[in-house]
N, CA, C and O atoms as a Tinker XYZ file with bonds, in Angstrom:
   484  protein
     1  N    -36.935000   64.018000   31.638000    73     2
     2  CA   -35.586000   64.077000   32.100000    64     1     3
     3  C    -35.380000   65.012000   31.660000    63     2     4     5
     4  O    -35.709000   65.384000   30.533000    81     3
     5  N    -34.567000   65.803000   32.762000    73     3     6
     6  CA   -33.713000   67.014000   32.454000    64     5     7
     7  C    -32.277000   66.673000   31.545000    63     6     8     9
     8  O    -32.063000   65.460000   31.548000    81     7
     9  N    -31.593000   67.195000   31.031000    73     7    10
    10  CA   -30.896000   67.457000   30.161000    64     9    11
    11  C    -29.453000   67.168000   31.257000    63    10    12    13
    12  O    -28.954000   66.118000   30.851000    81    11
    13  N    -28.898000   67.530000   32.070000    73    11    14
    14  CA   -28.265000   66.599000   32.542000    64    13    15
    15  C    -28.571000   65.110000   32.990000    63    14    16    17
    16  O    -27.990000   64.070000   32.678000    81    15
    17  N    -29.655000   65.324000   33.816000    73    15    18
    18  CA   -29.822000   63.423000   34.030000    64    17    19
    19  C    -29.521000   62.530000   32.614000    63    18    20    21
    20  O    -28.981000   61.435000   32.456000    81    19
    21  N    -29.992000   63.298000   31.856000    73    19    22
    22  CA   -30.109000   63.004000   30.570000    64    21    23
    23  C    -28.410000   62.582000   29.800000    63    22    24    25
    24  O    -28.381000   61.942000   28.749000    81    23
    25  N    -27.377000   62.947000   30.349000    73    23    26
    26  CA   -26.165000   63.339000   29.616000    64    25    27
    27  C    -25.299000   62.107000   30.074000    63    26    28    29
    28  O    -24.412000   61.564000   29.415000    81    27
    29  N    -25.799000   61.726000   31.518000    73    27    30
    30  CA   -25.067000   61.240000   32.592000    64    29    31
    31  C    -25.486000   59.935000   32.217000    63    30    32    33
    32  O    -24.656000   59.030000   32.299000    81    31
    33  N    -26.768000   59.661000   31.774000    73    31    34
    34  CA   -27.461000   58.229000   31.660000    64    33    35
    35  C    -27.025000   57.918000   30.605000    63    34    36    37
    36  O    -26.374000   56.874000   30.607000    81    35
    37  N    -27.185000   58.686000   29.217000    73    35    38
    38  CA   -26.775000   58.105000   28.012000    64    37    39
    39  C    -25.257000   58.548000   26.852000    63    38    40    41
    40  O    -24.907000   58.570000   25.672000    81    39
    41  N    -24.827000   58.819000   28.159000    73    39    42
    42  CA   -22.902000   58.904000   27.706000    64    41    43
    43  C    -23.072000   60.258000   26.590000    63    42    44    45
    44  O    -22.300000   60.221000   25.632000    81    43
    45  N    -24.251000   61.710000   26.682000    73    43    46
    46  CA   -23.552000   62.175000   25.347000    64    45    47
    47  C    -23.438000   63.768000   26.594000    63    46    48    49
    48  O    -23.721000   64.003000   27.769000    81    47
    49  N    -22.845000   64.518000   25.397000    73    47    50
    50  CA   -22.225000   65.496000   26.731000    64    49    51
    51  C    -23.394000   66.852000   26.831000    63    50    52    53
    52  O    -24.080000   67.303000   25.913000    81    51
    53  N    -23.353000   67.180000   27.891000    73    51    54
    54  CA   -25.034000   68.232000   28.381000    64    53    55
    55  C    -24.861000   68.884000   27.184000    63    54    56    57
    56  O    -25.818000   68.777000   26.418000    81    55
    57  N    -23.323000   69.938000   26.546000    73    55    58
    58  CA   -22.926000   70.982000   25.919000    64    57    59
    59  C    -23.956000   70.277000   24.679000    63    58    60    61
    60  O    -24.909000   70.944000   24.277000    81    59
    61  N    -23.674000   68.797000   24.072000    73    59    62
    62  CA   -24.260000   68.725000   22.783000    64    61    63
    63  C    -25.670000   68.540000   23.023000    63    62    64    65
    64  O    -26.232000   68.851000   21.973000    81    63
    65  N    -26.705000   68.109000   24.073000    73    63    66
    66  CA   -27.769000   67.964000   24.012000    64    65    67
    67  C    -28.239000   69.514000   23.937000    63    66    68    69
    68  O    -28.791000   70.082000   22.995000    81    67
    69  N    -27.995000   69.854000   24.758000    73    67    70
    70  CA   -27.868000   71.703000   24.878000    64    69    71
    71  C    -27.952000   72.623000   23.693000    63    70    72    73
    72  O    -28.617000   73.658000   23.659000    81    71
    73  N    -27.071000   72.050000   22.548000    73    71    74
    74  CA   -27.234000   72.304000   20.878000    64    73    75
    75  C    -28.372000   72.174000   20.608000    63    74    76    77
    76  O    -29.211000   72.954000   20.156000    81    75
    77  N    -28.400000   71.081000   20.916000    73    75    78
    78  CA   -29.449000   70.427000   19.884000    64    77    79
    79  C    -31.042000   70.696000   20.178000    63    78    80    81
    80  O    -31.873000   70.976000   19.314000    81    79
    81  N    -31.323000   70.529000   21.787000    73    79    82
    82  CA   -32.608000   71.555000   22.082000    64    81    83
    83  C    -32.663000   72.898000   21.608000    63    82    84    85
    84  O    -33.693000   73.296000   21.065000    81    83
    85  N    -31.565000   73.725000   21.767000    73    83    86
    86  CA   -31.458000   74.964000   21.360000    64    85    87
    87  C    -31.652000   75.334000   19.608000    63    86    88    89
    88  O    -32.033000   76.420000   19.169000    81    87
    89  N    -31.215000   73.915000   18.650000    73    87    90
    90  CA   -31.213000   74.074000   17.567000    64    89    91
    91  C    -32.601000   73.525000   17.063000    63    90    92    93
    92  O    -32.819000   73.437000   15.855000    81    91
    93  N    -33.712000   73.088000   18.182000    73    91    94
    94  CA   -35.311000   72.425000   17.649000    64    93    95
    95  C    -34.920000   71.036000   16.950000    63    94    96    97
    96  O    -35.529000   70.560000   15.992000    81    95
    97  N    -33.718000   70.415000   17.632000    73    95    98
    98  CA   -33.562000   69.209000   17.273000    64    97    99
    99  C    -34.135000   67.845000   18.448000    63    98   100   101
   100  O    -34.265000   66.676000   18.087000    81    99
   101  N    -34.319000   68.181000   19.388000    73    99   102
   102  CA   -35.578000   68.094000   20.088000    64   101   103
   103  C    -36.712000   68.534000   21.460000    63   102   104   105
   104  O    -36.705000   69.581000   22.108000    81   103
   105  N    -37.361000   67.699000   21.564000    73   103   106
   106  CA   -39.113000   68.497000   21.546000    64   105   107
   107  C    -39.155000   67.706000   23.377000    63   106   108   109
   108  O    -39.161000   66.549000   23.797000    81   107
   109  N    -39.173000   68.893000   23.937000    73   107   110
   110  CA   -39.856000   68.319000   25.422000    64   109   111
   111  C    -41.188000   69.049000   25.941000    63   110   112   113
   112  O    -41.713000   70.076000   25.511000    81   111
   113  N    -41.427000   68.528000   26.594000    73   111   114
   114  CA   -42.858000   68.405000   27.655000    64   113   115
   115  C    -42.249000   69.815000   28.367000    63   114   116   117
   116  O    -41.105000   70.231000   28.182000    81   115
   117  N    -43.465000   70.578000   29.386000    73   115   118
   118  CA   -42.688000   71.236000   30.373000    64   117   119
   119  C    -43.083000   70.490000   31.268000    63   118   120   121
   120  O    -44.010000   69.770000   30.895000    81   119
   121  N    -42.781000   70.356000   32.272000    73   119   122
   122  CA   -42.906000   69.338000   33.888000    64   121   123
   123  C    -42.590000   70.856000   34.911000    63   122   124   125
   124  O    -41.396000   71.156000   34.955000    81   123
   125  N    -43.137000   71.388000   35.362000    73   123   126
   126  CA   -43.031000   72.783000   37.218000    64   125   127
   127  C    -41.977000   73.414000   36.158000    63   126   128   129
   128  O    -40.836000   73.275000   36.599000    81   127
   129  N    -42.004000   74.114000   34.798000    73   127   130
   130  CA   -41.911000   75.265000   34.171000    64   129   131
   131  C    -40.028000   74.507000   33.674000    63   130   132   133
   132  O    -39.246000   75.292000   33.138000    81   131
   133  N    -39.654000   73.307000   33.890000    73   131   134
   134  CA   -38.732000   73.169000   33.370000    64   133   135
   135  C    -38.553000   71.867000   32.057000    63   134   136   137
   136  O    -39.033000   70.753000   32.269000    81   135
   137  N    -37.928000   72.130000   30.925000    73   135   138
   138  CA   -37.961000   71.250000   29.954000    64   137   139
   139  C    -38.011000   69.827000   30.117000    63   138   140   141
   140  O    -37.085000   69.459000   30.839000    81   139
   141  N    -38.624000   69.034000   29.786000    73   139   142
   142  CA   -38.642000   67.510000   30.670000    64   141   143
   143  C    -39.049000   66.443000   29.357000    63   142   144   145
   144  O    -40.051000   65.789000   29.066000    81   143
   145  N    -37.933000   66.615000   28.852000    73   143   146
   146  CA   -37.543000   65.031000   27.617000    64   145   147
   147  C    -37.905000   63.841000   27.653000    63   146   148   149
   148  O    -37.475000   63.253000   28.646000    81   147
   149  N    -38.387000   63.369000   27.125000    73   147   150
   150  CA   -39.024000   62.009000   27.111000    64   149   151
   151  C    -37.834000   61.026000   26.638000    63   150   152   153
   152  O    -37.197000   61.487000   25.691000    81   151
   153  N    -37.476000   59.978000   27.024000    73   151   154
   154  CA   -36.637000   59.026000   27.280000    64   153   155
   155  C    -36.332000   58.804000   25.323000    63   154   156   157
   156  O    -35.128000   58.888000   25.085000    81   155
   157  N    -37.250000   58.542000   23.963000    73   155   158
   158  CA   -37.537000   58.634000   22.771000    64   157   159
   159  C    -36.262000   60.054000   22.253000    63   158   160   161
   160  O    -35.250000   60.088000   21.552000    81   159
   161  N    -36.969000   60.954000   22.989000    73   159   162
   162  CA   -35.879000   62.120000   22.828000    64   161   163
   163  C    -34.724000   62.538000   22.542000    63   162   164   165
   164  O    -34.344000   63.352000   21.701000    81   163
   165  N    -33.994000   61.711000   23.565000    73   163   166
   166  CA   -33.124000   61.645000   24.399000    64   165   167
   167  C    -32.069000   60.583000   23.899000    63   166   168   169
   168  O    -30.864000   60.780000   23.742000    81   167
   169  N    -32.855000   59.276000   23.655000    73   167   170
   170  CA   -32.162000   58.110000   22.531000    64   169   171
   171  C    -31.830000   58.707000   20.580000    63   170   172   173
   172  O    -30.897000   58.296000   19.891000    81   171
   173  N    -32.881000   59.698000   20.141000    73   171   174
   174  CA   -32.487000   60.308000   19.375000    64   173   175
   175  C    -31.900000   61.537000   19.226000    63   174   176   177
   176  O    -32.161000   62.350000   18.339000    81   175
   177  N    -31.285000   61.628000   19.909000    73   175   178
   178  CA   -29.868000   62.909000   20.337000    64   177   179
   179  C    -28.887000   61.643000   20.445000    63   178   180   181
   180  O    -27.843000   61.702000   19.794000    81   179
   181  N    -29.114000   60.647000   21.121000    73   179   182
   182  CA   -27.825000   59.657000   20.644000    64   181   183
   183  C    -27.466000   59.036000   19.316000    63   182   184   185
   184  O    -26.409000   58.500000   18.985000    81   183
   185  N    -28.730000   59.249000   18.534000    73   183   186
   186  CA   -28.337000   59.146000   17.394000    64   185   187
   187  C    -27.926000   60.189000   16.371000    63   186   188   189
   188  O    -27.199000   59.883000   15.426000    81   187
   189  N    -28.377000   61.396000   16.551000    73   187   190
   190  CA   -27.579000   62.538000   16.100000    64   189   191
   191  C    -26.368000   62.473000   16.279000    63   190   192   193
   192  O    -25.577000   62.221000   15.370000    81   191
   193  N    -26.060000   62.678000   17.403000    73   191   194
   194  CA   -24.684000   62.445000   18.239000    64   193   195
   195  C    -23.465000   61.408000   17.542000    63   194   196   197
   196  O    -22.317000   61.786000   17.305000    81   195
   197  N    -23.968000   60.092000   17.290000    73   195   198
   198  CA   -23.449000   59.691000   16.547000    64   197   199
   199  C    -23.115000   59.964000   14.931000    63   198   200   201
   200  O    -22.017000   59.748000   14.419000    81   199
   201  N    -24.109000   60.403000   14.341000    73   199   202
   202  CA   -24.384000   60.791000   13.279000    64   201   203
   203  C    -22.747000   62.011000   12.861000    63   202   204   205
   204  O    -21.879000   61.914000   11.993000    81   203
   205  N    -23.052000   63.350000   14.300000    73   203   206
   206  CA   -21.854000   63.871000   14.388000    64   205   207
   207  C    -20.771000   63.877000   14.669000    63   206   208   209
   208  O    -19.896000   64.588000   14.175000    81   207
   209  N    -20.635000   62.910000   15.693000    73   207   210
   210  CA   -19.261000   62.113000   15.413000    64   209   211
   211  C    -18.487000   61.444000   14.016000    63   210   212   213
   212  O    -17.273000   61.305000   13.867000    81   211
   213  N    -19.679000   61.046000   12.958000    73   211   214
   214  CA   -19.135000   60.538000   12.237000    64   213   215
   215  C    -18.885000   61.661000   10.812000    63   214   216   217
   216  O    -18.730000   61.338000    9.634000    81   215
   217  N    -18.916000   63.138000   11.456000    73   215   218
   218  CA   -18.658000   64.051000   10.289000    64   217   219
   219  C    -19.631000   64.780000   10.102000    63   218   220   221
   220  O    -19.446000   65.925000    9.688000    81   219
   221  N    -20.986000   64.272000   10.374000    73   219   222
   222  CA   -22.274000   65.509000   10.282000    64   221   223
   223  C    -21.982000   66.780000   10.688000    63   222   224   225
   224  O    -21.527000   67.060000   11.797000    81   223
   225  N    -22.286000   67.725000    9.627000    73   223   226
   226  CA   -22.701000   69.159000   10.140000    64   225   227
   227  C    -23.623000   69.320000   10.852000    63   226   228   229
   228  O    -24.580000   68.581000   10.621000    81   227
   229  N    -23.724000   70.027000   11.667000    73   227   230
   230  CA   -25.094000   70.944000   12.261000    64   229   231
   231  C    -26.316000   71.083000   11.422000    63   230   232   233
   232  O    -27.401000   70.599000   11.744000    81   231
   233  N    -26.100000   71.758000   10.341000    73   231   234
   234  CA   -26.928000   72.229000    9.076000    64   233   235
   235  C    -27.661000   70.710000    8.633000    63   234   236   237
   236  O    -28.871000   70.531000    8.777000    81   235
   237  N    -26.796000   69.728000    8.114000    73   235   238
   238  CA   -26.598000   68.935000    7.428000    64   237   239
   239  C    -27.946000   68.244000    8.462000    63   238   240   241
   240  O    -29.114000   68.033000    8.133000    81   239
   241  N    -27.210000   67.988000    9.890000    73   239   242
   242  CA   -28.471000   67.603000   10.650000    64   241   243
   243  C    -29.799000   67.665000   10.815000    63   242   244   245
   244  O    -30.580000   66.752000   10.547000    81   243
   245  N    -30.162000   69.040000   11.383000    73   243   246
   246  CA   -31.017000   69.956000   11.067000    64   245   247
   247  C    -31.769000   68.870000   10.157000    63   246   248   249
   248  O    -32.468000   67.986000   10.652000    81   247
   249  N    -31.448000   69.097000    8.076000    73   247   250
   250  CA   -31.857000   68.611000    7.060000    64   249   251
   251  C    -32.455000   67.278000    7.334000    63   250   252   253
   252  O    -33.587000   66.944000    6.984000    81   251
   253  N    -31.423000   66.382000    8.131000    73   251   254
   254  CA   -31.863000   64.988000    8.167000    64   253   255
   255  C    -33.118000   64.814000    9.588000    63   254   256   257
   256  O    -33.921000   63.909000    9.817000    81   255
   257  N    -32.916000   65.706000   10.102000    73   255   258
   258  CA   -33.792000   65.498000   11.410000    64   257   259
   259  C    -35.172000   66.092000   10.488000    63   258   260   261
   260  O    -36.100000   65.284000   10.449000    81   259
   261  N    -35.387000   67.321000    9.796000    73   259   262
   262  CA   -36.632000   67.148000    9.011000    64   261   263
   263  C    -36.990000   66.469000    8.382000    63   262   264   265
   264  O    -38.205000   66.282000    8.330000    81   263
   265  N    -36.174000   65.806000    7.641000    73   263   266
   266  CA   -36.492000   64.250000    7.203000    64   265   267
   267  C    -36.920000   63.395000    8.008000    63   266   268   269
   268  O    -38.056000   62.928000    7.937000    81   267
   269  N    -36.285000   63.160000    8.656000    73   267   270
   270  CA   -37.216000   61.626000   10.258000    64   269   271
   271  C    -38.640000   62.160000   10.310000    63   270   272   273
   272  O    -39.607000   61.400000   10.244000    81   271
   273  N    -38.779000   63.775000   10.455000    73   271   274
   274  CA   -40.169000   64.195000   11.376000    64   273   275
   275  C    -41.112000   64.272000    9.974000    63   274   276   277
   276  O    -42.342000   64.268000   10.011000    81   275
   277  N    -40.496000   64.325000    9.013000    73   275   278
   278  CA   -41.748000   64.402000    7.651000    64   277   279
   279  C    -42.746000   63.295000    7.817000    63   278   280   281
   280  O    -42.472000   62.362000    8.572000    81   279
   281  N    -43.991000   63.333000    7.106000    73   279   282
   282  CA   -45.072000   62.355000    7.362000    64   281   283
   283  C    -45.026000   61.884000    5.830000    63   282   284   285
   284  O    -45.883000   61.104000    5.415000    81   283
   285  N    -43.980000   62.385000    4.973000    73   283   286
   286  CA   -43.576000   61.773000    3.517000    64   285   287
   287  C    -42.418000   60.717000    3.630000    63   286   288   289
   288  O    -41.650000   60.621000    4.588000    81   287
   289  N    -42.417000   60.111000    2.746000    73   287   290
   290  CA   -41.620000   59.101000    2.289000    64   289   291
   291  C    -40.235000   59.640000    2.134000    63   290   292   293
   292  O    -39.876000   59.619000    0.956000    81   291
   293  N    -39.350000   60.116000    2.966000    73   291   294
   294  CA   -37.995000   60.753000    2.658000    64   293   295
   295  C    -36.976000   59.514000    2.613000    63   294   296   297
   296  O    -35.786000   59.731000    2.383000    81   295
   297  N    -37.428000   58.275000    2.824000    73   295   298
   298  CA   -35.858000   57.124000    3.238000    64   297   299
   299  C    -34.722000   57.373000    2.033000    63   298   300   301
   300  O    -33.492000   57.329000    2.061000    81   299
   301  N    -35.594000   57.630000    1.059000    73   299   302
   302  CA   -34.197000   57.813000   -0.574000    64   301   303
   303  C    -33.812000   59.103000   -0.213000    63   302   304   305
   304  O    -33.308000   59.578000   -1.230000    81   303
   305  N    -33.765000   60.155000    0.931000    73   303   306
   306  CA   -32.923000   61.830000    0.550000    64   305   307
   307  C    -32.174000   61.300000    2.025000    63   306   308   309
   308  O    -30.995000   61.637000    2.136000    81   307
   309  N    -32.692000   60.604000    3.013000    73   307   310
   310  CA   -32.480000   60.229000    4.243000    64   309   311
   311  C    -31.040000   59.256000    3.480000    63   310   312   313
   312  O    -29.827000   59.343000    3.667000    81   311
   313  N    -31.679000   58.568000    2.795000    73   311   314
   314  CA   -29.837000   57.516000    2.515000    64   313   315
   315  C    -29.075000   58.288000    1.890000    63   314   316   317
   316  O    -27.910000   57.992000    2.155000    81   315
   317  N    -29.197000   59.741000    0.686000    73   315   318
   318  CA   -28.472000   59.942000    0.350000    64   317   319
   319  C    -27.554000   60.851000    1.218000    63   318   320   321
   320  O    -26.336000   60.877000    1.043000    81   319
   321  N    -28.245000   61.658000    2.241000    73   319   322
   322  CA   -27.495000   62.465000    3.483000    64   321   323
   323  C    -26.489000   61.457000    3.622000    63   322   324   325
   324  O    -25.406000   61.547000    3.045000    81   323
   325  N    -26.948000   60.071000    4.698000    73   323   326
   326  CA   -25.906000   59.515000    5.242000    64   325   327
   327  C    -24.756000   59.136000    4.307000    63   326   328   329
   328  O    -23.575000   59.195000    4.649000    81   327
   329  N    -25.246000   58.683000    2.919000    73   327   330
   330  CA   -24.435000   58.009000    2.139000    64   329   331
   331  C    -22.931000   59.035000    1.666000    63   330   332   333
   332  O    -21.750000   58.813000    1.398000    81   331
   333  N    -23.941000   60.352000    1.779000    73   331   334
   334  CA   -22.725000   61.542000    1.623000    64   333   335
   335  C    -21.573000   61.739000    2.649000    63   334   336   337
   336  O    -20.368000   61.845000    2.423000    81   335
   337  N    -22.293000   61.764000    3.923000    73   335   338
   338  CA   -21.782000   62.047000    5.281000    64   337   339
   339  C    -20.182000   60.587000    5.109000    63   338   340   341
   340  O    -18.963000   60.688000    5.246000    81   339
   341  N    -21.093000   59.433000    4.769000    73   339   342
   342  CA   -20.428000   57.709000    4.592000    64   341   343
   343  C    -19.279000   57.978000    3.925000    63   342   344   345
   344  O    -18.328000   57.380000    4.427000    81   343
   345  N    -18.945000   58.773000    2.811000    73   343   346
   346  CA   -17.596000   59.240000    1.753000    64   345   347
   347  C    -17.002000   60.059000    2.787000    63   346   348   349
   348  O    -16.114000   59.658000    3.540000    81   347
   349  N    -17.555000   61.307000    2.807000    73   347   350
   350  CA   -16.038000   61.631000    3.679000    64   349   351
   351  C    -15.727000   61.068000    5.087000    63   350   352   353
   352  O    -14.560000   61.025000    5.476000    81   351
   353  N    -16.589000   60.706000    5.734000    73   351   354
   354  CA   -15.618000   59.637000    6.404000    64   353   355
   355  C    -14.939000   58.612000    6.360000    63   354   356   357
   356  O    -14.460000   58.055000    7.347000    81   355
   357  N    -14.756000   58.033000    4.498000    73   355   358
   358  CA   -14.218000   57.291000    4.333000    64   357   359
   359  C    -13.064000   57.988000    3.625000    63   358   360   361
   360  O    -11.909000   57.568000    3.708000    81   359
   361  N    -13.466000   59.234000    2.818000    73   359   362
   362  CA   -11.809000   60.066000    2.443000    64   361   363
   363  C    -11.416000   60.426000    3.434000    63   362   364   365
   364  O    -10.194000   60.330000    3.318000    81   363
   365  N    -11.660000   60.837000    4.493000    73   363   366
   366  CA   -10.968000   61.454000    6.076000    64   365   367
   367  C     -9.983000   59.947000    6.687000    63   366   368   369
   368  O     -8.921000   59.803000    7.293000    81   367
   369  N    -10.898000   59.152000    6.200000    73   367   370
   370  CA    -9.702000   57.211000    6.677000    64   369   371
   371  C     -8.911000   57.425000    5.889000    63   370   372   373
   372  O     -7.790000   57.645000    6.347000    81   371
   373  N     -9.074000   57.473000    4.271000    73   371   374
   374  CA    -8.208000   57.681000    2.956000    64   373   375
   375  C     -6.819000   58.060000    3.934000    63   374   376   377
   376  O     -5.832000   57.457000    4.356000    81   375
   377  N     -7.312000   59.246000    3.999000    73   375   378
   378  CA    -6.326000   60.385000    4.201000    64   377   379
   379  C     -5.452000   59.875000    5.355000    63   378   380   381
   380  O     -4.223000   59.920000    5.295000    81   379
   381  N     -6.207000   59.328000    6.537000    73   379   382
   382  CA    -5.158000   59.372000    7.466000    64   381   383
   383  C     -4.284000   57.983000    7.240000    63   382   384   385
   384  O     -3.181000   57.904000    7.782000    81   383
   385  N     -4.772000   56.918000    6.456000    73   383   386
   386  CA    -3.740000   55.665000    6.353000    64   385   387
   387  C     -2.963000   56.453000    5.303000    63   386   388   389
   388  O     -1.850000   56.625000    5.801000    81   387
   389  N     -2.992000   56.893000    4.359000    73   387   390
   390  CA    -1.769000   57.532000    3.705000    64   389   391
   391  C     -0.557000   58.232000    4.399000    63   390   392   393
   392  O      0.639000   58.263000    4.108000    81   391
   393  N     -1.491000   58.945000    5.715000    73   391   394
   394  CA     0.064000   59.575000    6.481000    64   393   395
   395  C      0.642000   57.972000    7.133000    63   394   396   397
   396  O      1.798000   57.641000    6.866000    81   395
   397  N     -0.135000   57.155000    7.882000    73   395   398
   398  CA     0.374000   56.325000    8.653000    64   397   399
   399  C      1.610000   55.171000    7.788000    63   398   400   401
   400  O      2.728000   54.692000    7.973000    81   399
   401  N      0.598000   55.167000    6.869000    73   399   402
   402  CA     1.616000   54.577000    5.562000    64   401   403
   403  C      3.365000   55.694000    5.737000    63   402   404   405
   404  O      4.369000   55.366000    6.369000    81   403
   405  N      3.194000   56.667000    5.128000    73   403   406
   406  CA     4.157000   57.435000    5.471000    64   405   407
   407  C      5.421000   57.178000    6.502000    63   406   408   409
   408  O      6.614000   56.939000    6.316000    81   407
   409  N      4.475000   57.363000    7.850000    73   407   410
   410  CA     5.665000   57.390000    8.887000    64   409   411
   411  C      5.683000   55.623000    9.150000    63   410   412   413
   412  O      6.440000   55.303000   10.067000    81   411
   413  N      4.986000   54.508000    8.499000    73   411   414
   414  CA     5.592000   53.634000    8.567000    64   413   415
   415  C      6.830000   53.082000    7.610000    63   414   416   417
   416  O      7.591000   52.175000    7.948000    81   415
   417  N      6.896000   53.882000    6.208000    73   415   418
   418  CA     7.639000   54.112000    5.702000    64   417   419
   419  C      9.173000   54.594000    6.316000    63   418   420   421
   420  O     10.252000   54.036000    6.117000    81   419
   421  N      8.928000   55.666000    7.025000    73   419   422
   422  CA    10.112000   56.089000    7.589000    64   421   423
   423  C     10.396000   55.366000    8.706000    63   422   424   425
   424  O     11.427000   54.695000    8.672000    81   423
   425  N      9.843000   55.348000    9.517000    73   423   426
   426  CA     9.886000   53.843000   10.407000    64   425   427
   427  C     10.758000   53.247000   10.020000    63   426   428   429
   428  O     11.799000   52.978000   10.620000    81   427
   429  N     10.434000   52.948000    8.913000    73   427   430
   430  CA    10.983000   50.991000    8.507000    64   429   431
   431  C     12.828000   51.484000    7.410000    63   430   432   433
   432  O     13.750000   50.669000    7.420000    81   431
   433  N     12.958000   52.811000    6.653000    73   431   434
   434  CA    14.176000   53.501000    6.463000    64   433   435
   435  C     15.385000   53.662000    7.885000    63   434   436   437
   436  O     16.612000   53.597000    7.810000    81   435
   437  N     14.707000   53.839000    8.861000    73   435   438
   438  CA    15.166000   54.316000    9.343000    64   437   439
   439  C     15.942000   53.549000   10.405000    63   438   440   441
   440  O     16.965000   53.869000   11.011000    81   439
   441  N     15.018000   52.206000   10.487000    73   439   442
   442  CA    15.601000   50.975000   11.026000    64   441   443
   443  C     16.410000   50.052000    9.930000    63   442   444   445
   444  O     17.249000   49.307000   10.435000    81   443
   445  N     16.282000   50.002000    8.589000    73   443   446
   446  CA    16.824000   49.363000    7.766000    64   445   447
   447  C     17.448000   50.779000    6.676000    63   446   448   449
   448  O     16.672000   51.253000    5.846000    81   447
   449  N     18.579000   51.213000    6.784000    73   447   450
   450  CA    19.214000   52.260000    6.630000    64   449   451
   451  C     19.667000   52.105000    5.315000    63   450   452   453
   452  O     19.621000   52.981000    4.452000    81   451
   453  N     20.207000   50.708000    5.150000    73   451   454
   454  CA    20.835000   50.387000    3.705000    64   453   455
   455  C     20.277000   49.411000    2.555000    63   454   456   457
   456  O     20.909000   48.668000    1.804000    81   455
   457  N     18.412000   49.727000    2.687000    73   455   458
   458  CA    17.830000   48.811000    1.923000    64   457   459
   459  C     17.541000   50.100000    0.451000    63   458   460   461
   460  O     18.323000   51.048000    0.394000    81   459
   461  N     16.962000   50.042000   -0.092000    73   459   462
   462  CA    16.686000   50.873000   -1.496000    64   461   463
   463  C     15.760000   52.003000   -0.882000    63   462   464   465
   464  O     14.696000   51.901000   -0.272000    81   463
   465  N     16.346000   52.875000   -1.161000    73   463   466
   466  CA    15.823000   54.114000   -0.469000    64   465   467
   467  C     16.311000   54.936000    0.053000    63   466   468   469
   468  O     16.099000   56.147000    0.116000    81   467
   469  N     17.528000   53.815000    0.767000    73   467   470
   470  CA    18.510000   54.762000    2.391000    64   469   471
   471  C     17.866000   55.184000    2.880000    63   470   472   473
   472  O     16.642000   55.225000    2.749000    81   471
   473  N     18.414000   55.541000    3.462000    73   471   474
   474  CA    18.297000   56.352000    4.967000    64   473   475
   475  C     17.387000   57.353000    4.635000    63   474   476   477
   476  O     17.007000   57.332000    3.464000    81   475
   477  N     16.771000   58.549000    5.628000    73   475   478
   478  CA    15.875000   59.893000    5.807000    64   477   479
   479  C     17.164000   60.283000    5.660000    63   478   480   481
   480  O     18.137000   59.740000    6.182000    81   479
   481  N     17.166000   61.743000    4.559000    73   479   482
   482  CA    17.813000   62.420000    3.946000    64   481   483
   483  C     18.155000   63.489000    4.955000    63   482   484
   484  O     18.875000   64.434000    4.633000    81   483
């Protein structure tokens, strides 16, 4: 499967697929001089894309992919990387929640100027 076709079929931006291919994260066969990616590789790209959307950077993704490809038991190392990514994402969510809470408080004080704390100065 060509990357443009894979992009349409799997809803992964073509630029992302090209980035993965350029960084050795996808393995292709060659058909008529063009790289041809098996469906399993495109599914793998979808997995990587999910990890990147969750905040995993490209270097960490490369390390994670190397662990996936390893013949050794790397499960504990994979989990450690995923947990670190999860922690960072959770920290980001908490920071956003604090901002949301502050906005809600400001809205509340504007709607209720006579409450404790008063209106916004």
